[in-house]
C-alpha positions as CSV (number, residue, x, y, z in Angstrom):
1,E,-8.0,-7.4,9.7
2,D,-6.5,-6.2,13.0
3,I,-5.5,-2.8,11.6
4,P,-8.3,-0.2,11.7
5,C,-8.7,1.3,8.2
6,R,-11.3,2.6,5.8
7,L,-11.5,3.2,2.1
8,I,-11.7,6.9,1.1
9,P,-13.7,8.0,-2.0
10,K,-11.2,8.8,-4.8
11,S,-11.0,11.1,-7.8
12,P,-12.6,9.6,-10.9
13,K,-9.9,11.4,-13.0
14,I,-7.0,9.2,-11.9
15,E,-6.4,5.6,-11.3
16,S,-5.8,5.5,-7.5
17,L,-6.8,4.0,-4.2
18,L,-6.9,5.9,-1.0
19,I,-7.0,4.2,2.4
20,E,-7.1,5.8,5.9
21,V,-5.1,3.6,8.3
22,N,-5.0,4.2,12.0
23,L,-1.7,3.2,13.6
24,R,-0.9,3.9,17.2
25,K,-3.4,6.8,17.4
26,Q,-2.0,8.4,14.2
27,K,-3.9,8.6,11.0
28,W,-2.0,7.7,7.8
29,L,-3.2,8.3,4.3
30,F,-2.1,5.5,2.0
31,F,-2.4,6.6,-1.6
32,S,-1.6,4.2,-4.4
33,I,-1.5,5.6,-8.0
34,Y,-1.1,4.5,-11.5
35,I,-0.1,6.9,-14.3
36,P,-0.3,5.0,-17.6
37,N,1.7,7.4,-19.8
38,N,4.6,9.7,-19.2
39,Y,2.9,12.6,-21.0
40,L,0.1,12.4,-18.4
41,V,2.3,12.9,-15.4
42,S,1.7,16.6,-15.0
43,T,-2.1,16.4,-15.3
44,H,-2.2,13.4,-12.9
45,I,0.0,15.1,-10.3
46,I,-2.2,18.2,-10.4
47,E,-5.2,16.0,-9.6
48,V,-3.1,14.3,-6.8
49,Q,-2.4,17.7,-5.4
50,T,-6.1,18.5,-5.5
51,V,-6.9,15.3,-3.6
52,L,-4.1,15.9,-1.0
53,D,-5.2,19.5,-0.5
54,S,-8.7,18.4,0.2
55,L,-7.6,15.8,2.8
56,S,-4.6,17.7,4.3
57,S,-6.6,18.9,7.4
58,K,-7.4,15.2,8.3
59,Y,-3.9,13.6,7.9
60,E,-0.4,14.5,8.9
61,T,1.3,11.4,7.6
62,Y,1.2,10.2,4.1
63,L,2.5,7.2,2.1
64,M,2.1,7.4,-1.6
65,I,3.1,4.4,-3.7
66,G,2.8,3.5,-7.3
67,Y,3.7,3.6,-11.0
68,F,4.4,7.2,-11.7
69,N,5.9,6.7,-15.2
70,A,8.5,9.4,-14.4
71,E,11.9,9.5,-12.7
72,P,12.1,11.1,-9.3
73,S,14.0,14.0,-10.9
74,N,10.9,14.9,-13.0
75,Q,10.2,18.6,-12.3
76,T,6.5,17.8,-11.6
77,L,7.4,15.2,-9.0
78,V,10.1,17.4,-7.5
79,G,7.5,20.1,-7.1
80,L,5.1,17.7,-5.4
81,C,7.8,16.6,-3.0
82,Q,8.6,20.2,-2.1
83,I,5.0,21.1,-1.5
84,Y,4.2,18.2,0.8
85,S,7.7,17.5,2.2
86,F,7.8,14.1,0.5
87,V,10.9,12.0,0.2
88,N,11.2,9.1,-2.3
89,L,12.2,5.9,-0.5
90,I,13.1,3.9,-3.7
91,K,16.7,4.6,-4.8
92,E,17.3,1.8,-7.3
93,F,16.1,0.9,-10.8
94,T,12.6,-0.6,-10.9
95,C,11.9,-0.7,-14.7
96,F,14.0,-2.6,-17.2
97,K,12.0,-2.2,-20.4
98,N,15.2,-0.8,-22.0
99,L,18.0,-2.9,-20.5
100,S,20.7,-0.4,-21.6
101,N,18.8,2.4,-19.9
102,P,16.9,1.2,-16.8
103,S,14.7,3.6,-14.9
104,C,13.2,4.3,-11.5
105,I,9.5,5.0,-12.2
106,D,7.9,2.9,-9.5
107,L,8.1,5.1,-6.4
108,I,7.2,5.4,-2.8
109,F,6.8,8.9,-1.3
110,T,6.3,9.8,2.3
111,N,6.5,12.8,4.5
112,K,7.8,10.6,7.4
113,P,10.8,8.8,6.0
114,K,12.2,8.0,9.4
115,S,9.1,5.9,10.1
116,F,10.4,3.3,7.6
117,I,13.2,0.7,8.1
118,K,14.0,-0.5,4.7
119,S,12.7,0.2,1.2
120,S,13.6,-1.9,-1.8
121,A,12.7,-3.2,-5.3
122,I,12.7,-7.0,-5.7
123,E,12.4,-9.3,-8.7
124,T,9.3,-11.4,-8.5
125,G,8.9,-12.9,-12.0
126,L,5.4,-11.4,-12.2
127,S,6.3,-8.7,-14.6
128,N,8.4,-8.6,-17.8
129,F,10.0,-5.3,-16.9
130,H,9.2,-4.1,-13.4
131,K,10.4,-5.0,-10.0
132,M,8.1,-4.9,-7.1
133,I,8.6,-2.0,-4.7
134,L,8.2,-2.4,-1.0
135,T,8.9,-0.7,2.3
136,V,8.8,-1.7,6.0
137,L,7.1,0.5,8.5
138,K,8.8,0.8,12.0
139,T,6.0,-0.3,14.3
140,N,5.0,-3.0,16.7
141,F,1.6,-4.6,17.0
142,T,0.3,-6.6,19.9
143,K,-0.1,-10.1,18.7
144,K,-3.7,-11.3,18.6
145,P,-4.4,-14.5,20.4
146,A,-4.5,-17.5,18.2
147,N,-7.8,-18.8,16.9
148,I,-8.3,-22.4,18.1
149,M,-10.1,-24.5,15.6
150,R,-11.3,-27.9,16.2
151,Y,-11.7,-30.5,13.5
152,R,-13.7,-33.6,13.5
153,D,-12.0,-36.8,12.4
154,Y,-14.2,-38.4,9.8
155,K,-12.2,-41.6,9.7
156,N,-14.3,-43.2,12.4
157,F,-17.4,-41.1,11.9
158,S,-20.7,-42.3,13.5
159,N,-23.8,-40.6,12.4
160,D,-25.7,-41.5,15.6
161,F,-22.9,-40.2,17.8
162,Y,-22.8,-37.0,15.9
163,R,-26.6,-36.4,16.2
164,N,-26.4,-37.1,19.9
165,E,-23.5,-34.7,20.3
166,L,-25.5,-31.9,18.6
167,L,-28.4,-32.3,21.0
168,F,-26.2,-31.4,24.0
169,V,-24.2,-28.5,22.4
170,T,-24.9,-25.2,24.1
171,P,-24.9,-22.2,21.8
């Protein structure tokens, strides 16, 4: 809630979520994507390029994360990386649908790889086959002061005392 951000209208042709995030006077475009089938990779990436091209004048830093259903060596993904100077931060297997042939199809792309400390895939137990992918952004935030909350002890509650107290509370 302390990070200024806004949702950006997305393409109805692909399952995605686009969020503008303002970090230290720098606008980031966070782009999450889901490509359900490996035969749709090319058509989805063309639509991703259309979206990125339409937004390129507003953002200089990008983080694209998701289930791409293709290895980073896929020619369509290689082309995307070349066009936008993207680097894949995930270097380990993320999908274990075929235990004898695991794959890396959950990916994180950015054009500012030095802005991230660590990227990884971890087992959460939430999926049969996929590990959760994550990355850590190098940044500091000033800590917001703690919210002080007062609670009333109802163990010795007095209805008359409570009503009296409400009469003298200033808004």
